[in-house]
Wavefront OBJ file of the C-alpha trace (Angstrom):
o trace
v 103.850 126.625 140.387
v 100.890 127.144 142.662
v 101.026 127.087 146.723
v 98.938 124.056 148.709
v 97.386 125.133 151.165
v 97.723 123.265 154.314
v 93.488 123.157 155.983
v 92.783 119.109 155.954
v 89.076 118.391 155.832
v 87.049 115.342 156.376
v 85.620 113.264 153.833
v 82.082 114.162 156.133
v 83.000 117.696 155.562
v 83.183 118.362 152.502
v 80.005 115.845 151.683
v 78.017 117.827 154.089
v 79.279 120.858 152.067
v 79.337 119.699 148.735
v 75.513 118.205 149.508
v 74.292 122.054 150.472
v 75.416 124.230 147.507
v 73.696 122.068 145.100
v 71.101 121.865 147.247
v 70.664 117.410 147.366
v 69.330 117.641 151.072
v 66.174 116.049 149.674
v 67.033 113.541 148.040
v 69.522 112.331 150.565
v 66.435 112.392 153.036
v 64.153 110.370 150.730
v 67.336 108.357 150.770
v 68.159 108.111 154.332
v 64.425 107.901 156.036
v 63.749 105.131 154.146
v 67.631 102.968 155.764
v 65.919 104.437 159.108
v 62.829 102.968 158.780
v 64.159 99.351 158.042
v 66.882 100.061 160.467
v 64.433 100.353 163.787
v 61.272 98.316 162.684
v 63.440 95.414 162.268
v 62.817 93.092 159.205
v 59.547 91.470 161.083
v 57.860 94.621 160.232
v 60.103 95.574 157.590
v 58.694 91.896 155.519
v 55.531 93.763 155.648
v 56.690 96.985 154.016
v 55.392 97.935 150.446
v 56.590 101.522 150.086
v 57.977 104.131 152.677
v 58.863 107.614 151.439
v 58.679 111.756 152.661
v 56.778 114.116 151.072
v 56.780 117.412 152.876
v 57.499 116.263 156.182
v 54.945 113.337 156.515
v 56.494 110.194 155.890
v 54.337 107.760 154.916
v 54.352 103.711 154.721
v 52.410 101.700 152.833
v 52.290 98.268 154.588
v 50.630 95.237 153.683
v 49.553 93.756 156.938
v 46.214 95.536 158.373
v 46.985 93.860 161.433
v 50.353 95.781 162.105
v 49.197 98.588 160.418
v 46.831 99.271 163.310
v 49.701 98.649 165.949
v 51.620 100.667 164.059
v 49.013 103.764 164.163
v 48.766 103.646 168.236
v 52.842 104.000 168.327
v 53.097 106.879 165.645
v 54.439 109.617 168.492
v 57.146 107.096 169.524
v 58.118 106.212 165.996
v 58.267 109.535 165.071
v 60.466 110.471 167.300
v 63.305 107.600 166.385
v 63.214 108.162 162.741
v 63.868 112.599 164.191
v 66.367 111.180 165.569
v 68.300 108.934 163.552
v 67.315 110.876 160.828
v 69.737 113.799 163.118
v 67.751 116.540 162.113
v 63.312 116.906 162.804
v 62.285 116.387 158.983
v 59.691 113.966 159.635
v 56.144 115.882 161.192
v 53.066 113.697 160.381
v 53.140 109.850 160.043
v 50.401 108.275 157.688
v 49.901 104.363 158.200
v 48.925 102.933 154.161
l 1 2 3 4 5 6 7 8 9 10 11 12 13 14 15 16 17 18 19 20 21 22 23 24 25 26 27 28 29 30 31 32 33 34 35 36 37 38 39 40 41 42 43 44 45 46 47 48 49 50 51 52 53 54 55 56 57 58 59 60 61 62 63 64 65 66 67 68 69 70 71 72 73 74 75 76 77 78 79 80 81 82 83 84 85 86 87 88 89 90 91 92 93 94 95 96 97 98
């Protein structure tokens, strides 16, 4: 019988290794960016959000309100900083509000 290793790993570490090994980071970032947008912007802004996607370092947000789009334009840098903090790495380099 094979001897069992006594090293223990957390599920988080094992999942992180699995994600890196199989090159799944970008897919998880795309999912996480949608969740981060909803969490940071709140239910008011989220209700006017039609689509949030991450494409080549650009966060593309499709909004149904032109007034909200104009208001958010003034805070793009702050939104980008908050989103990158929530993501845990420098993923977003540019924000497009359409």
